[in-house]
N, C-alpha and C positions, 0 to 999 in steps of 0.2 A: 254950808246943810244943821238945819236948826232940831232941834228934835225940841216934843210938845208930850204933856201927859196930862191925861184926864182921869179924874177918879169918882167913882158915885155907888156907895156902899161898897161891896164884895169885890166889883170889876173894876178895871184897872186900864188902860188901853196908853199905848207911847203911838207916835205920828213922825215920820222925818216931812221935812220941807221938798227933799227932790225924790221927785218922785210923787208927791204924795200920797206915801207906802204909807199903810201901817207895819209898826213895825213889833207888837206883841199886844195880844188882848188875854188878859188871864182874869179869873176867878179864884180871887184870894192867890195862888202861888201855880195855880193852876194853868195850864195854858190853853187857849180853848181855840189860838192858831199856832199853827207852827213856829216858833219865836225869831226871830231875822236878829240879824247880823249887826244892824245898823251902819253898814259896808255903805250906805249911798248907792247900792246895785238894787236894784228891783226884782230880780230877782232871788235875792239873800233875803230878802221881807217875807211878813207876812202875808201883806195883800198889796195888792196896788191894781190904780182906776184902769182902765180901757174908755180911752178915749183919742178921736173922736168916733175910734167903732173898735170892737175886736176882732182878735185872729187876721188872717190876710186875705190879699183878692188873688187870686189864680194871676199868674203871669203881669201882677204889679200896673196893671192899668183897668178904666172899665167907660165904655160908653155911658152917659149923658144926656141927655136930649141936643143929642145931634152932633156931642162933643168927645174926643177922648182922651181921657185925667190920668195921664201918668204918675205914678207915685216913685216915691228912692226910698232902697234900703234904707234901714232904719239901725241898726247893728249891725258888728263886721259878722255874726255866726249866722245870722238866716239872710240868704237872699231879697226877704221879702220885707214890703213898711208893715211894723210888725207891734199888733195893736197899738198900731196912735202915736202921738208924742206924749203923753200923761205924764204916764210911767220914769217916760225920759229925763221929763224937767223941772225949774226948781219950783216951784209951788209958794206963793206971798200969806201971810197970814190977814185977813184978812180983818179978824174975833178971835178971841176967847174967852174964857170962864174956867170953874174950875170942872164943868165935865161937859162944856160943849167946844168945840172948837172948827172956824170954817176957814179953808183955804182957796188963795187963786191963781188959775195959772192961765195965761196969755199964749198962744202960738200964731205967728203972722208973717209965714211964710210958708211956700209950698201947695198944693193943690189946697187941704184944708188952713184954714183962718179963722177962730174959734178963740171965745171966751171958755174955761172951764173950772166950774164951782164943785166944793165938796165938801160937806160940812158931815162934823163927827158929834154927835150924841151919843152919854152914855148915860142909861137907866138900870137900874139897883140891878136887872139881870138881862137888858137886854143890849146891845149896840145898832145905834140905826145907822148910814152911812148915808147923805144925798147925794147923787153925782147929777151937773144939768150942763150943757151947752149952748153958747149961742152963735151960732155963727155971722160971723165979721168978716165976711170976704164978700163978693159983691154977685155973686152967684146961689142959687140953689142949688144943694146938693146932699146927697143922703150923709145922714147920720147915725151912731147906733153907741152905746154907753153897756157898760158891765165893769167889771171885779176879777181879778184873777190874786182869791184866796187861798191859802197854802192851808191845812187841818195834819193835825198830831194822828200819823197813822197807826195804829199799834196790832197784836195779831188780833184781838178781838174787836177789832173797830166794824160797827155797821155803817152802812149808808140803804135810806130809802129816798128816791127821787123818783117818780114815775112820767115814764115816755113813749111816744109810740112811734118805734124808728129812731133811725141813726145814720151818720154819714162816717163811710167807710174810710179808713186814711187814704191817702195814695202818697206820689213823690214828694219831696221837700213840706210834707208833713201840712201839706192841702189834704181840706176834704173831700171826701171823693164821692163814689156812687154813693145816693139814699138807698137804705134796706129799711121797707117795713116789721122785718123779722128782727126780734133783737135775742142774739142766741141767751142762752140758759146764764151764762158767767156775766152777764153784761145786762139780765131784765131785774131791775130793783124800785119795779113793782112796790117787794114787801122790804125788811131790814135785809140784809144781804151783806156779805163779804166783798171787799176790792183785789181782782186780781194782782195776783204776786207778780205781774208780767210789762212790757212797755203796755201804757195806753193812751191814744190821744184823739179821742173823738168827743165828736159833737152830737149831742141827744134833743129829739126834738116833740114838739107838744105837749111841752112842761107845764105844768100849773103854776109853775113860783115859786114851790115851797117845796125844800127839801129837810131832813132828817139824817141827824148823823148823830149815830150812838158811841159813846164812849165808856163801856165797862168798865175799861181798864181805870180809869180817871174817873168813874162816878156822876159823870151825867152824861146829858142828851142835850144836842145843839139843834135849832130849827135855825134855817136859814127862807127867807119870805120876800118877797120885789113885790115892786107896788109904782108900775101897775104889774101883774105878773109878766115875767121875762118869759118868753116862748120855747128859749132854747138854753140847755148850761152845757159846756164842757167837762170832760172829766182826764184830769191828765194822770198818770203812775207813772214815773220815768226807771229807769231800768242801769245797773252798773256800765254795763255798756255803752251807753250814751253819760249818761252822766258819773263817772269815775267819782267815788266815794259814797256811791247812794245804795242806805243800805232798807230800803221802803222803811222810810221814817216819814215819807208825807206823801201827801195827797195834793191835788187842785180840784175844786167843784167849779164852776167857770157860770157866774150868770150872767145873760149876752138877751139886748132887747132884740136881738135878730138872727138869724142862720149863717153860719161858717159862708163867705164869697159872695153874698147878698147883693152884689156888684154887679154881677152879672145875670141874675133871675130878671125875670121883667115886672119894670116898674119897680126897683131896688128891695123885690121881694119885704120884708120886714124893718127894712131900716127908712126911719124915719129921716120925710125932705122938709128941709127947714129954710127958708126964704133968707135973704140977707136980716140980721133984728130977731129972727127966731128961735127960741130955746127948747133946749126939751132934757125933760128930767125923770130921775131913776132912783129909787131907792131900795137900798138890802139892808132887811131887820136879822142878827142874832140872835136870838134868845136864846138864854142858857137854861135848864136848869136838872135837878137831880136825879139821879136811877135811882128807884129804891131797890 
């Protein structure tokens, strides 16, 4: 495992080759993402990439162009092929400067065979992460991209991320029935607190912009995706599931597609990539002081 450090002005970034994960993003010494443990385990990090797609495929299989594709579970604690492979693999450094880093990951077995590239660029007040994937297989397949960032959660944290409907959660942490009605505690059209309970839902018809207000730490963080991601996931854990969890972090995960889109007509909002074709998405995290 190699650790890389970038700095520009007051911003400092730490990235690990294992999983291609961010292990920390700070403004001076104030964390903008949950501080990682540098453990080599993506779920202990500050943010990890979702490639060749995010979330889960129900039944671990999908049909595409008359063929059935079977996916294999990739972690011991979940029966699904979860969040793809990038977060579990070793990434190689392609280039690095004081404020820029590019890592690449190649996956050459299983249903999805691809090359992923992740570029990190640090400006004085903004981190831009650009993730791309190239289909290196022999068949056209549906691909998706995203990230799984962990943000500090304090008693004063508020989020704003407009959505028009969400997926209820069903068994095995899968996305279930879609509801166009957002209950008041899950309506984040205005700055709102997160519920202090288990929360694991995808939100639809997003414009790719989210605001995270951290009055206790004196800043506001704005997330923007390019192209605008149509879906985000919100995750808040629970002590009954995660021993020792004390509501100290939450996840707001931008995705280029909806959960379980493999089972929707024409693969939903997944991007169809022919052999050799590529897709790209960027995530910007911009910080400014709260007056």
